[in-house]
N, C-alpha and C positions, 0 to 999 in steps of 0.2 A: 504493500500500500504506500509506503514512504517513497519507494522508487517511482511508482506511478504518479504520485503527487508532484514529485520533482519534475518529471517529464511534462506533466500538464502545465506547471508553472512556466517551464521553459517554452512550451508551445505558445502560451498566452503572451509572454514577454517578446518572443520573436515576432508574433503577429502585431504587437504594439509598436514595433519600430516604424516610425513615420517616414518611409523612404521618399515619398512625394515631397514632403516638407524639406527634408535634408537636401535632396537634389535641387529643388527650387532655390534654396538659400545659396547654393553654389553660384547661381545665376543672379543672386541679389534680389529675388522677389519672394513674396509670400502668397501661395495660391489660395490661402484662406481669405485673402482680401481682394481676390480677383475672380471674375467669372462666377461659377456656382459656389465658390467658397470651399470646395471639396479638395481633399489632398490626394485624390485618385489620379490615375494616369491621364485621363481625358482633360481634366482641369489643369494639371501640371503641363500638359502639352500646350494648352492655350496660354498659360502664364509664363512658362520658361522655354518653350520650344519642343520640337518633335523628339530630339535626342534625349532630353530629360524625361519626357513623357514615356518613351519606350523603355528607358532604364527603370523608371518607376513601375511600369507594367511588369517587366521581367522580375524585379525584386519582390513585388507583391505576390506574383505567382509562386515564386520560390519559397516565400515564407509560409505559404499554405501547403506546398508540396513536401518540404523537408520533414516536418513533424510526423506526417503520416508515413513517409518513406522510412524514417528512422524507427518508428514503432513496428512496422512490418519487418524490417531488417533484424531488429532485436528479437522478434518473435512474440510480441504482444498480441493479444486476441484482437479480432476485428472490432469488438466493442471499444477496447482501449484505443485502438488506432483512430476510430471515429471520434472519440472524446478528444484526442489530441488535435485532430483536424478542426473540430468545433472550437477548441480553445484558441487556436491560431486565428480562426475566422473572427471570433469575438474580440480577440486582441486588436485586430485591424479596425473594427468598427467602433470599439469602445476602448481606445488606448489610454492607459493610465497617465502617460507622459503628456497627453493633450487634453486632460480633464474629461476623458471619455467622449471626445468629439473627433471621430475618425472618418474613414471612407465608407463606401457603400458595400464593399466586400466582394464584388464580382470577381476581380482578378485573383484574390486570395482563395475564394471558393473554387475557382478553376484549378488552382494549384492543388488544393485538397483532393479534388475528385480525379485529377490526372494520376495521382498516386494510387487511387482505388480502381479506376476504370478508364484507361487511356482512350479506348475506342469511343465510349459514350461522350467523353470530354471533347474529343476531336470533332465529333458530329455536332455537339452543342456549339463549339467554336465556329464551325462552318456555318451554322445557322446564324450566329451573331454577325459574322462577317458579311453574309449575304444580305441580311436586313439592313446593316449599316451602309453597304454599297448602294442598295436600292433606294432607301429612304433617307439616309444620312443622319439618322438619329442614333447616337450611341446608347442612350437610355432605352430606346425601343428595342435595339438589338440585345441589350442586356436582359430586358424583361422577357422577350420572346424566347431567347435561348435558355434562360433560367427556368422558366415555366415548363419548357419542353423536357428538361433534364430528368426529372423523376420518372416520366413516361419512358424515356430511353432506357433507364435502369430497369424498369419493370419488364420491358421487351427483352432485355438481355439477361433476365433472371438473376440480377445482382442480389447480394445478401440483404436480409431485412435490416441489418444495422446500417448499411450504406444507404438504403432506400429511405430509412427514417431520418438519417442525417440530412439527406438531400431535401426531403420535404420541409424540415425545420429551417435549413439554410435558405431555401427558396422563399419561404414565407417571410423571413427577415429581410431578404434582398428586396422583395416587392414592397414591404413596408418602408424601407429606406429610400425607395424611389417614389414615394407618395407625391412629393413636390413635382417631380418630373412627369408623373402621370397627369397631374393637374395641368401642367404646361402643355403637354402633348394634346390633351383634350381641347385646350383653349387655342391651340395653334401657335403657342409662344415659345416652344422649346427651341433651343439653339441647335442648328444643324452643324455637323462636322464638315470642315473644309478639307476636301480630299486633294 
């Protein structure tokens, strides 16, 4: 139990690292004061440029992937691996260092599920990219791909632990996008410039 608690704390703290804010400060900007005010890759791209946005995206994915990968490598059960993935995800959206005001968790969730089911994650990513290319709304792509993900896991007969984790994560992601949903409905959401 003590070992598991240590790994869960590690997962949360890794998820809490605000890479978007760190990279933006290298450029001398604060993404929390620009655009959507979010520290995720999309807003970092707007605030600090594409290269910093891509770095943020990669690191946010990795901080979701690593805890689950480590748990599976060590030989923890699927349930413990799911808890570690969830701890990292929660760390990203509720980081201690930023007074629990973090990102929306999409990239970190992608990292978590890449470690569990690469194929389902790749399909969800393809859905995201397709939606963004067609409609140019990152938030819409995030929502459509996220909502589709639990169904992909069911079709692939994924374990109940991972399916439950996905349902919980997707519900939180949708809630975190409530402002984006309101702007999409009102036709006021910002489009991505490709």
